C-alpha positions in Angstrom: 24.0 11.4 -1.2 20.4 10.9 -1.8 18.0 11.9 1.0 16.1 9.1 2.3 12.9 9.2 4.1 10.9 6.4 5.7 7.4 5.7 6.0 5.0 5.0 8.7 2.1 2.3 8.7 0.2 0.9 11.2 -1.3 -2.8 12.3 -1.5 -5.4 14.6 0.2 -8.8 15.0 1.6 -10.7 17.8 4.6 -12.9 17.1 8.2 -13.5 17.9 10.0 -11.7 15.5 12.9 -12.6 13.5 13.8 -9.4 11.5 14.3 -9.9 7.7 12.8 -8.1 4.6 12.9 -10.2 1.4 12.8 -9.3 -2.2 10.1 -11.1 -4.1 8.7 -10.5 -7.8 5.3 -11.6 -9.1 2.9 -10.4 -11.8 0.1 -10.4 -9.2 1.5 -7.7 -7.1 -0.1 -4.4 -7.3 0.3 -1.5 -5.2 2.6 -1.4 -2.0 3.7 -4.9 -0.8 6.0 -5.9 2.0 7.1 -9.2 3.2 8.8 -10.3 6.5 10.0 -13.5 8.2 9.0 -14.3 11.6 8.3 -17.3 14.1 4.7 -18.5 14.4 4.4 -21.2 17.2 8.0 -21.7 17.5 8.7 -22.3 13.7 9.8 -20.0 10.9 7.7 -18.7 8.1 7.3 -15.7 5.6 4.4 -13.2 5.3 3.7 -11.1 2.0 1.6 -8.4 2.8 -0.6 -6.1 0.3 0.0 -3.0 2.6 -2.3 -0.6 0.7 -5.2 -2.6 1.9 -5.1 -1.5 5.3 -6.4 1.9 4.4 -9.5 0.2 2.8 -10.1 -2.6 5.6 -12.6 -3.7 6.3 -14.2 -3.2 2.8 -17.8 -3.8 3.2 -17.9 -4.9 -0.6 -15.2 -7.6 -0.1 -16.6 -9.7 3.0 -15.6 -13.1 1.5 -12.1 -14.6 1.8 -10.7 -17.3 -0.2 -7.6 -19.2 1.0 -5.7 -21.5 -1.6 -3.2 -23.8 -0.1 -0.6 -25.5 -1.9 1.3 -28.4 -0.3 5.2 -28.5 -1.1 7.2 -31.5 -1.1 10.7 -30.1 -2.1 11.3 -27.8 0.6 14.3 -27.2 3.0 14.8 -27.8 6.9 13.2 -24.6 7.6 10.1 -25.3 5.4 10.9 -23.0 2.9 10.3 -24.2 -0.8 12.7 -24.8 -3.3 12.9 -22.1 -6.1 11.5 -24.7 -8.8 8.4 -25.2 -6.4 8.0 -21.5 -5.8 7.9 -20.8 -9.6 5.4 -23.7 -10.1 3.0 -22.6 -7.3 3.3 -18.8 -8.7 2.4 -20.0 -12.4 -0.4 -22.0 -11.1 -1.6 -19.1 -8.7 -1.4 -16.4 -11.4 -3.8 -18.4 -13.7 -6.3 -19.0 -11.0 -6.0 -15.2 -9.8 -6.6 -14.0 -13.2 -9.7 -16.3 -13.7 -11.1 -15.1 -10.2 -10.5 -11.4 -11.2 -12.5 -12.1 -14.2 -15.4 -13.6 -12.5 -15.8 -11.2 -9.4 -14.1 -8.0 -8.0 -11.2 -9.4 -6.1 -8.3 -8.2 -3.9 -5.1 -10.1 -3.5 -4.2 -9.5 0.2 -1.2 -11.7 1.1 0.8 -14.9 0.7 2.1 -17.1 3.7 5.2 -19.5 3.6 5.2 -21.7 6.4 6.3 -25.3 6.9 6.2 -26.6 3.4 2.8 -25.0 2.7 2.1 -21.9 0.5 -1.1 -20.0 1.4 -2.6 -17.3 -0.9 -5.6 -15.0 0.4 -7.9 -13.1 -1.5 -10.9 -11.0 -0.5 -13.9 -10.8 -3.0 -17.5 -9.2 -3.1 -19.2 -12.4 -4.5 -18.6 -16.0 -4.6 -21.1 -17.2 -7.4 -19.1 -19.4 -9.6 -15.8 -19.4 -7.4 -16.2 -22.8 -5.8 -16.8 -24.5 -9.3 -13.8 -23.0 -10.7 -11.6 -23.8 -7.8 -12.8 -27.3 -7.7 -11.6 -27.6 -11.3 -8.4 -25.8 -10.7 -7.3 -27.3 -7.4 -6.1 -30.9 -6.9 -4.0 -33.5 -5.2 -1.6 -31.2 -3.9 -3.8 -28.2 -3.2 -7.0 -27.1 -1.7 -9.2 -24.1 -0.9 -11.4 -22.6 1.9 -14.1 -20.1 1.4 -14.8 -18.0 4.4 -17.0 -14.9 5.6 -14.7 -12.2 7.0 -16.5 -9.0 6.7 -14.3 -7.6 9.4 -11.1 -8.5 7.7 -9.8 -10.1 11.0 -7.6 -12.7 8.9 -5.9 -9.6 7.3 -5.7 -7.2 10.3 -5.1 -9.9 13.2 -2.8 -12.3 11.1 -1.3 -10.7 8.2 -0.6 -7.3 8.7 2.4 -6.4 10.7 2.4 -4.7 14.3 3.7 -1.2 14.6 7.3 -2.2 15.8 7.6 -4.9 13.0 6.6 -2.1 10.4 9.2 0.1 11.5 11.8 -2.5 11.5 10.8 -3.2 7.9 10.8 0.5 6.9 14.2 1.3 8.8 15.7 -1.7 7.8 15.4 -1.0 4.1 16.7 2.5 4.4 19.9 1.2 6.8 20.7 -1.2 3.7 21.0 1.7 1.4 23.0 3.7 3.9 25.3 0.9 4.4 25.9 0.3 0.7 26.9 4.4 0.6 29.2 3.7 3.3 28.0 5.0 6.4 29.3 3.8 9.8 26.5 2.6 11.5 28.3 2.1 14.7 28.8 6.0 15.0 25.8 8.4 16.1 24.4 10.0 13.2 22.4 13.1 13.0 18.9 12.3 11.8 16.1 14.6 11.0 12.6 13.7 11.7 9.4 15.1 10.5 5.8 15.0 11.9 2.5 16.8 11.1 -0.6 17.4 13.4 -4.2 18.8 13.0 -3.7 21.7 15.3 -1.2 24.0 16.8 -2.0 22.9 20.3 -1.3 19.2 19.2 2.2 20.2 17.7 3.0 22.0 21.0 2.5 19.1 23.0 4.5 17.1 20.8 7.3 19.7 20.9 7.3 19.3 24.6 7.6 15.6 24.2 10.3 15.9 21.9 12.6 18.2 24.0 12.0 15.6 26.9 13.5 13.1 24.8 16.5 15.4 24.0 15.5 16.2 20.3 16.2 19.5 19.1 13.6 21.3 17.2 14.8 22.6 13.6 11.7 24.1 12.2 7.9 24.6 12.5 5.6 25.6 9.5 2.1 25.4 8.3 1.1 23.6 5.2 -2.3 22.8 3.2 -1.7 19.1 3.9 -4.1 16.8 6.0 -1.7 17.6 9.0 -0.8 21.2 8.6 0.8 21.9 11.6 4.3 20.5 10.7 7.4 20.2 12.8 11.1 19.0 12.1 13.6 17.7 14.8 16.9 16.0 14.9 19.0 13.9 17.3 22.2 11.8 16.8 21.4 8.0 17.0 23.1 4.8 16.0 21.6 3.0 13.0 21.1 -0.2 14.8 17.9 -1.6 13.6 16.3 -2.6 16.9 17.6 0.9 18.8 16.0 2.8 15.7 13.0 1.1 15.4 12.0 1.5 19.1 13.0 5.2 18.6 10.6 5.7 15.5 8.1 3.6 17.4 7.9 5.9 20.3 7.7 9.0 17.9 4.9 7.3 15.8 2.8 6.4 18.8 2.9 9.8 20.5 2.0 11.5 17.2 -0.8 9.0 16.8 -2.0 9.8 20.5 -2.1 13.4 19.6 -4.1 12.6 16.3 -1.1 13.6 14.1 1.4 11.4 12.1 5.2 10.9 12.3 6.2 11.1 8.7 9.6 9.3 8.9 13.3 10.3 8.9 16.4 11.3 6.7 20.1 11.7 7.5 20.8 15.3 8.3 23.6 17.1 6.2 
């Protein structure tokens, strides 16, 4: 079996969560993207996020936000567009995105699908010529807004998922792979976790925390990484998405508090 390790990301978003990681393909997607379904104001929607931008946010050179909205007439009862409508909007947006990229430095931040509307968000460093371009390219079923957002509040507070949601997104992907490999998720499985810290003192504090949580310490080592004081540890847990995500969230939060990093898990063989 292939060893599987998760990733840890951070963010902020207050929503009522309905867990779902979806598959999406687009020529506009560069870098690491994730998407999730959730409930906003009592109604379901889907958010796609360029996760790589979190390390750049807020970028002082990209203080302008362009929001392009497309109204969808052919959508289901939950407000999700029919496949043909998705393809139509995607083709239209790809043309606009290419033109904007040629006009100014642009980062595609996310897409929000909600109640028969598709909204795309792009950050850019200059809006000269952008209004004229979008006036020509948007029409009856589409519109745009240009906003100042130097602190990237739309990205950080609206698009980017909170810590727990990130854990469910990452853990959910790995659990699906393990299911396909025949793992019995109802049984307790030995999971090996990893974390790194800037100092031996911080690692020792984390070790004490782990022992209090009934983890077994496997190894401690020093590397040349950003967090050189490494520790690996294990415990048997069931691979239920909510239960596991609460566990990894606690591990992540404690490591973050000690200025270290929880680096994920794999099945211990």
